[in-house]
GUNU-90569 format. One line per field, with one value per residue: residue in one letter; residue number from 1; y, x, z of N, C-alpha, C, O, CB in turn. Coordinates in steps of 0.1 Angstrom, whole numbers. Last residue first. Glycine has a CB too. Example, Ala and Ser with C-alpha at 12.3 -4.5 7.8 and 13.67 -1.06 7.14 Angstrom:
! GUNU-90569
rest: c(S | A)
nr: c(2 | 1)
n.py: c(-22 | -57)
n.px: c(128 | 132)
n.pz: c(71 | 78)
ca.py: c(-11 | -45)
ca.px: c(137 | 123)
ca.pz: c(71 | 78)
c.py: c(0 | -33)
c.px: c(129 | 132)
c.pz: c(79 | 78)
o.py: c(11 | -33)
o.px: c(134 | 142)
o.pz: c(80 | 85)
cb.py: c(-6 | -45)
cb.px: c(141 | 113)
cb.pz: c(57 | 90)
This chain:
! GUNU-90569
rest: c(T | E | P | D | E | L | V | E | Q | L | R | N | L | R | L | E | W | A | S | R | L | Q | R | F | W | A | D | I | L | R | T | R | E | L | E | A | A | I | L | H | E | R | W | R | T | E | R | S | V | L | G | A | T | E | L | V | R | I | H | K | S | I | A | N | L | S | M | D | F | R | S | A | L | D | T | V | R | L | P | G | E | Q | V | L | I | T | L | L | A | R | R | T | P | D | S | V | A | K | F | V | E | S | L | S | D | S | E | R | E | V | M)
nr: c(111 | 110 | 109 | 108 | 107 | 106 | 105 | 104 | 103 | 102 | 101 | 100 | 99 | 98 | 97 | 96 | 95 | 94 | 93 | 92 | 91 | 90 | 89 | 88 | 87 | 86 | 85 | 84 | 83 | 82 | 81 | 80 | 79 | 78 | 77 | 76 | 75 | 74 | 73 | 72 | 71 | 70 | 69 | 68 | 67 | 66 | 65 | 64 | 63 | 62 | 61 | 60 | 59 | 58 | 57 | 56 | 55 | 54 | 53 | 52 | 51 | 50 | 49 | 48 | 47 | 46 | 45 | 44 | 43 | 42 | 41 | 40 | 39 | 38 | 37 | 36 | 35 | 34 | 33 | 32 | 31 | 30 | 29 | 28 | 27 | 26 | 25 | 24 | 23 | 22 | 21 | 20 | 19 | 18 | 17 | 16 | 15 | 14 | 13 | 12 | 11 | 10 | 9 | 8 | 7 | 6 | 5 | 4 | 3 | 2 | 1)
n.py: c(159 | 181 | 204 | 213 | 230 | 216 | 192 | 201 | 211 | 188 | 175 | 192 | 189 | 162 | 164 | 182 | 166 | 147 | 162 | 172 | 148 | 142 | 164 | 160 | 137 | 148 | 166 | 149 | 135 | 154 | 157 | 141 | 158 | 177 | 183 | 206 | 199 | 206 | 196 | 197 | 195 | 180 | 165 | 168 | 151 | 160 | 151 | 162 | 164 | 148 | 123 | 121 | 121 | 148 | 161 | 151 | 162 | 189 | 190 | 183 | 206 | 225 | 216 | 220 | 247 | 263 | 293 | 313 | 310 | 313 | 295 | 271 | 274 | 273 | 248 | 232 | 248 | 244 | 244 | 271 | 291 | 281 | 256 | 264 | 279 | 260 | 243 | 260 | 264 | 239 | 236 | 256 | 247 | 213 | 198 | 185 | 160 | 151 | 149 | 129 | 108 | 105 | 96 | 72 | 59 | 60 | 43 | 19 | 16 | 12 | -12)
n.px: c(215 | 229 | 218 | 187 | 181 | 192 | 178 | 152 | 156 | 161 | 136 | 121 | 132 | 126 | 98 | 94 | 103 | 83 | 61 | 67 | 65 | 38 | 27 | 35 | 19 | -7 | -6 | -4 | -28 | -47 | -49 | -70 | -92 | -98 | -104 | -118 | -131 | -140 | -161 | -162 | -187 | -202 | -220 | -201 | -181 | -160 | -131 | -112 | -79 | -62 | -53 | -32 | -46 | -54 | -30 | -24 | -46 | -39 | -17 | -30 | -46 | -26 | -18 | -42 | -45 | -12 | -7 | -10 | -42 | -68 | -80 | -80 | -103 | -122 | -118 | -126 | -148 | -147 | -158 | -143 | -125 | -105 | -99 | -92 | -69 | -52 | -49 | -35 | -12 | -1 | 4 | 23 | 45 | 48 | 43 | 19 | 25 | 44 | 29 | 11 | 29 | 39 | 16 | 13 | 36 | 29 | 8 | 21 | 38 | 19 | 8)
n.pz: c(294 | 301 | 291 | 290 | 269 | 247 | 248 | 243 | 217 | 203 | 206 | 191 | 166 | 161 | 161 | 139 | 118 | 118 | 112 | 87 | 72 | 75 | 63 | 36 | 31 | 33 | 12 | -10 | -7 | -12 | -38 | -46 | -44 | -62 | -93 | -115 | -148 | -181 | -206 | -240 | -264 | -281 | -257 | -230 | -209 | -183 | -166 | -138 | -123 | -109 | -117 | -134 | -157 | -158 | -161 | -187 | -201 | -199 | -216 | -240 | -243 | -248 | -273 | -288 | -288 | -283 | -263 | -243 | -226 | -226 | -243 | -229 | -215 | -235 | -245 | -224 | -202 | -166 | -132 | -112 | -105 | -88 | -100 | -125 | -120 | -109 | -131 | -149 | -133 | -133 | -160 | -163 | -147 | -136 | -115 | -112 | -122 | -104 | -81 | -89 | -93 | -66 | -54 | -66 | -56 | -28 | -28 | -35 | -13 | 8 | 0)
ca.py: c(148 | 169 | 198 | 205 | 233 | 230 | 192 | 194 | 220 | 198 | 169 | 190 | 202 | 166 | 155 | 186 | 178 | 143 | 155 | 181 | 156 | 133 | 162 | 171 | 136 | 137 | 171 | 158 | 128 | 150 | 167 | 136 | 146 | 180 | 172 | 203 | 203 | 201 | 204 | 189 | 203 | 183 | 166 | 171 | 154 | 156 | 156 | 152 | 170 | 162 | 124 | 122 | 109 | 137 | 163 | 148 | 148 | 185 | 193 | 174 | 193 | 226 | 217 | 207 | 239 | 257 | 280 | 316 | 307 | 321 | 309 | 273 | 273 | 285 | 259 | 231 | 241 | 252 | 237 | 259 | 294 | 294 | 257 | 255 | 285 | 271 | 238 | 254 | 276 | 245 | 227 | 257 | 259 | 223 | 203 | 199 | 168 | 152 | 159 | 142 | 112 | 109 | 109 | 82 | 61 | 67 | 57 | 25 | 18 | 24 | 0)
ca.px: c(207 | 233 | 229 | 195 | 176 | 196 | 193 | 155 | 152 | 171 | 148 | 118 | 133 | 140 | 104 | 90 | 111 | 97 | 61 | 66 | 78 | 49 | 24 | 40 | 33 | -3 | -8 | 7 | -16 | -46 | -40 | -56 | -90 | -87 | -107 | -108 | -133 | -129 | -159 | -155 | -180 | -189 | -219 | -215 | -183 | -174 | -137 | -121 | -91 | -64 | -65 | -29 | -39 | -64 | -37 | -15 | -45 | -51 | -15 | -20 | -52 | -34 | -9 | -36 | -55 | -23 | -3 | -4 | -27 | -61 | -79 | -69 | -90 | -121 | -115 | -112 | -146 | -146 | -156 | -152 | -137 | -111 | -103 | -103 | -81 | -56 | -56 | -48 | -21 | -5 | -6 | 11 | 37 | 48 | 56 | 19 | 15 | 48 | 40 | 6 | 20 | 48 | 22 | 3 | 34 | 41 | 6 | 10 | 44 | 28 | 0)
ca.pz: c(288 | 308 | 284 | 300 | 282 | 250 | 250 | 255 | 228 | 204 | 212 | 205 | 173 | 162 | 170 | 153 | 122 | 120 | 125 | 98 | 73 | 80 | 77 | 44 | 30 | 42 | 26 | -7 | -7 | 2 | -31 | -47 | -35 | -53 | -84 | -106 | -134 | -172 | -194 | -229 | -254 | -285 | -271 | -234 | -223 | -186 | -178 | -145 | -130 | -104 | -109 | -120 | -154 | -157 | -149 | -176 | -200 | -192 | -202 | -235 | -242 | -236 | -262 | -287 | -281 | -291 | -268 | -256 | -227 | -216 | -247 | -239 | -208 | -226 | -254 | -228 | -214 | -178 | -145 | -114 | -113 | -86 | -85 | -123 | -127 | -101 | -119 | -152 | -137 | -120 | -154 | -171 | -144 | -148 | -116 | -108 | -129 | -118 | -82 | -85 | -104 | -77 | -50 | -67 | -70 | -33 | -24 | -44 | -26 | 8 | 0)
c.py: c(142 | 157 | 185 | 198 | 226 | 234 | 206 | 194 | 214 | 208 | 179 | 184 | 201 | 180 | 159 | 177 | 183 | 154 | 151 | 174 | 165 | 140 | 152 | 170 | 147 | 136 | 160 | 163 | 137 | 142 | 163 | 145 | 141 | 169 | 172 | 192 | 198 | 207 | 198 | 199 | 193 | 191 | 169 | 174 | 156 | 160 | 151 | 159 | 159 | 169 | 138 | 123 | 109 | 124 | 153 | 150 | 144 | 170 | 188 | 177 | 183 | 212 | 217 | 206 | 225 | 249 | 274 | 303 | 310 | 319 | 318 | 288 | 277 | 285 | 272 | 244 | 242 | 243 | 246 | 254 | 283 | 296 | 270 | 255 | 277 | 278 | 249 | 250 | 270 | 257 | 233 | 248 | 261 | 235 | 213 | 205 | 182 | 162 | 161 | 153 | 126 | 114 | 114 | 96 | 72 | 69 | 66 | 40 | 24 | 27 | 13)
c.px: c(213 | 226 | 233 | 206 | 183 | 192 | 198 | 170 | 155 | 168 | 159 | 130 | 130 | 141 | 119 | 96 | 107 | 105 | 76 | 67 | 78 | 62 | 35 | 38 | 40 | 13 | -3 | 6 | -4 | -33 | -38 | -46 | -76 | -85 | -95 | -113 | -121 | -131 | -149 | -154 | -174 | -181 | -205 | -215 | -198 | -176 | -151 | -127 | -99 | -75 | -68 | -41 | -36 | -58 | -48 | -22 | -35 | -51 | -27 | -17 | -42 | -41 | -16 | -26 | -49 | -33 | -15 | 2 | -23 | -46 | -71 | -68 | -79 | -108 | -114 | -109 | -131 | -144 | -156 | -149 | -147 | -124 | -110 | -108 | -93 | -69 | -60 | -56 | -35 | -14 | -10 | 0 | 24 | 39 | 57 | 33 | 16 | 38 | 44 | 17 | 15 | 40 | 31 | 8 | 24 | 41 | 18 | 8 | 33 | 34 | 9)
c.pz: c(276 | 302 | 290 | 292 | 293 | 264 | 253 | 258 | 241 | 216 | 213 | 212 | 188 | 169 | 172 | 163 | 136 | 124 | 128 | 111 | 85 | 81 | 83 | 59 | 38 | 43 | 36 | 7 | -3 | 4 | -17 | -40 | -34 | -43 | -74 | -97 | -125 | -158 | -185 | -217 | -243 | -275 | -275 | -249 | -225 | -201 | -180 | -157 | -135 | -111 | -103 | -111 | -139 | -152 | -147 | -162 | -189 | -191 | -194 | -220 | -236 | -233 | -249 | -275 | -279 | -282 | -275 | -261 | -241 | -217 | -238 | -243 | -218 | -219 | -246 | -237 | -218 | -190 | -157 | -128 | -116 | -93 | -83 | -109 | -124 | -107 | -110 | -140 | -141 | -123 | -140 | -164 | -151 | -144 | -128 | -109 | -125 | -125 | -96 | -86 | -101 | -89 | -61 | -64 | -73 | -48 | -29 | -41 | -36 | -6 | 0)
o.py: c(133 | 145 | 178 | 187 | 231 | 242 | 208 | 197 | 221 | 212 | 180 | 188 | 208 | 181 | 160 | 182 | 187 | 153 | 151 | 179 | 166 | 138 | 154 | 174 | 145 | 134 | 164 | 164 | 133 | 141 | 167 | 140 | 138 | 170 | 167 | 192 | 188 | 219 | 186 | 209 | 184 | 193 | 160 | 185 | 147 | 172 | 139 | 171 | 147 | 179 | 139 | 123 | 99 | 118 | 149 | 142 | 134 | 164 | 183 | 168 | 174 | 208 | 210 | 196 | 219 | 246 | 278 | 301 | 309 | 325 | 329 | 293 | 284 | 296 | 281 | 250 | 252 | 232 | 256 | 258 | 285 | 303 | 270 | 255 | 282 | 281 | 249 | 252 | 276 | 259 | 232 | 252 | 266 | 234 | 221 | 217 | 191 | 170 | 172 | 163 | 135 | 123 | 126 | 105 | 80 | 80 | 77 | 48 | 33 | 38 | 22)
o.px: c(208 | 230 | 241 | 204 | 185 | 199 | 206 | 174 | 159 | 177 | 166 | 133 | 136 | 150 | 124 | 100 | 115 | 113 | 80 | 74 | 88 | 69 | 40 | 47 | 50 | 19 | 3 | 16 | 5 | -27 | -29 | -35 | -71 | -76 | -84 | -124 | -116 | -134 | -149 | -146 | -180 | -169 | -196 | -211 | -206 | -174 | -154 | -127 | -95 | -80 | -76 | -40 | -36 | -63 | -51 | -21 | -38 | -55 | -25 | -16 | -46 | -42 | -12 | -26 | -52 | -30 | -26 | 14 | -30 | -38 | -68 | -57 | -70 | -102 | -106 | -98 | -124 | -139 | -164 | -140 | -158 | -133 | -120 | -120 | -104 | -78 | -71 | -67 | -45 | -24 | -22 | -11 | 15 | 28 | 67 | 36 | 14 | 42 | 47 | 15 | 15 | 44 | 31 | 5 | 26 | 44 | 16 | 6 | 37 | 35 | 6)
o.pz: c(270 | 304 | 283 | 288 | 304 | 271 | 262 | 269 | 250 | 223 | 224 | 224 | 196 | 177 | 183 | 174 | 144 | 134 | 139 | 120 | 92 | 91 | 94 | 67 | 46 | 53 | 46 | 14 | 5 | 15 | -10 | -37 | -24 | -34 | -77 | -92 | -127 | -156 | -182 | -218 | -239 | -277 | -273 | -253 | -222 | -204 | -178 | -158 | -137 | -106 | -94 | -98 | -132 | -143 | -135 | -153 | -182 | -180 | -183 | -212 | -228 | -221 | -239 | -268 | -268 | -271 | -274 | -263 | -251 | -210 | -241 | -246 | -214 | -217 | -249 | -235 | -214 | -189 | -157 | -135 | -120 | -88 | -76 | -106 | -121 | -100 | -105 | -139 | -136 | -115 | -136 | -163 | -146 | -140 | -128 | -105 | -134 | -133 | -100 | -92 | -110 | -96 | -64 | -71 | -82 | -53 | -34 | -50 | -44 | -10 | -7)
cb.py: c(152 | 169 | 208 | 195 | 231 | 240 | 188 | 179 | 224 | 206 | 157 | 181 | 212 | 168 | 140 | 185 | 189 | 137 | 143 | 189 | 164 | 121 | 156 | 184 | 136 | 124 | 175 | 170 | 121 | 141 | 181 | 134 | 135 | 192 | 158 | 215 | 197 | 205 | 206 | 183 | 213 | 191 | 178 | 183 | 143 | 163 | 151 | 147 | 180 | 170 | 114 | 134 | 107 | 135 | 177 | 157 | 142 | 189 | 208 | 176 | 188 | 237 | 229 | 203 | 238 | 248 | 271 | 327 | 293 | 317 | 315 | 265 | 259 | 285 | 261 | 219 | 247 | 263 | 226 | 264 | 299 | 305 | 256 | 241 | 287 | 281 | 229 | 242 | 284 | 251 | 213 | 253 | 271 | 216 | 192 | 201 | 162 | 138 | 154 | 142 | 103 | 97 | 108 | 79 | 48 | 59 | 59 | 17 | 4 | 22 | 0)
cb.px: c(193 | 231 | 240 | 185 | 161 | 190 | 200 | 151 | 137 | 172 | 153 | 105 | 124 | 146 | 103 | 74 | 109 | 103 | 52 | 52 | 80 | 50 | 10 | 34 | 38 | -9 | -23 | 6 | -13 | -58 | -45 | -52 | -100 | -90 | -108 | -103 | -146 | -115 | -173 | -142 | -190 | -189 | -229 | -221 | -178 | -184 | -128 | -132 | -87 | -51 | -65 | -20 | -27 | -71 | -44 | -2 | -40 | -64 | -14 | -6 | -58 | -45 | 1 | -28 | -68 | -17 | 3 | 6 | -25 | -65 | -94 | -72 | -88 | -133 | -126 | -109 | -154 | -135 | -166 | -166 | -132 | -101 | -91 | -100 | -78 | -45 | -46 | -46 | -15 | 8 | 0 | 13 | 46 | 42 | 66 | 14 | 1 | 48 | 52 | 0 | 8 | 56 | 29 | -10 | 30 | 54 | 4 | -3 | 49 | 40 | -9)
cb.pz: c(286 | 323 | 283 | 307 | 283 | 240 | 237 | 255 | 227 | 191 | 203 | 207 | 166 | 148 | 166 | 154 | 112 | 107 | 125 | 97 | 60 | 70 | 79 | 39 | 16 | 38 | 28 | -17 | -20 | 7 | -33 | -61 | -39 | -45 | -91 | -98 | -129 | -177 | -187 | -234 | -247 | -298 | -276 | -225 | -232 | -176 | -191 | -135 | -141 | -106 | -98 | -117 | -162 | -170 | -150 | -177 | -213 | -200 | -200 | -243 | -255 | -237 | -263 | -300 | -290 | -301 | -257 | -255 | -223 | -202 | -248 | -252 | -202 | -216 | -265 | -236 | -226 | -177 | -146 | -113 | -127 | -90 | -76 | -127 | -142 | -101 | -111 | -162 | -148 | -113 | -152 | -186 | -146 | -161 | -119 | -94 | -125 | -125 | -73 | -71 | -106 | -81 | -36 | -59 | -76 | -30 | -9 | -42 | -32 | 18 | 12)
């Protein structure tokens, strides 16, 4: 299970490593579901390039697509971001333990 979560976390980090994908996700979170063409109009790149970025976000589970006739609505799906939050919580707890131990040593150098 840990390996699977690690793979999922890697997919999420890969997806948000690109500034265009982060911008797409931010727009979708702020404005709600949008058509692919509406998203593409905000960037200085082709519709095909934006579609590729959206597919990466879809693969990572960060967006979903609803097809209505010829329109494709893209919506943010933030459930997978919990993986990042959980990972950061683990890092914080490790550092808090170290800092607590350092504080103990500084307060009583005999320990």
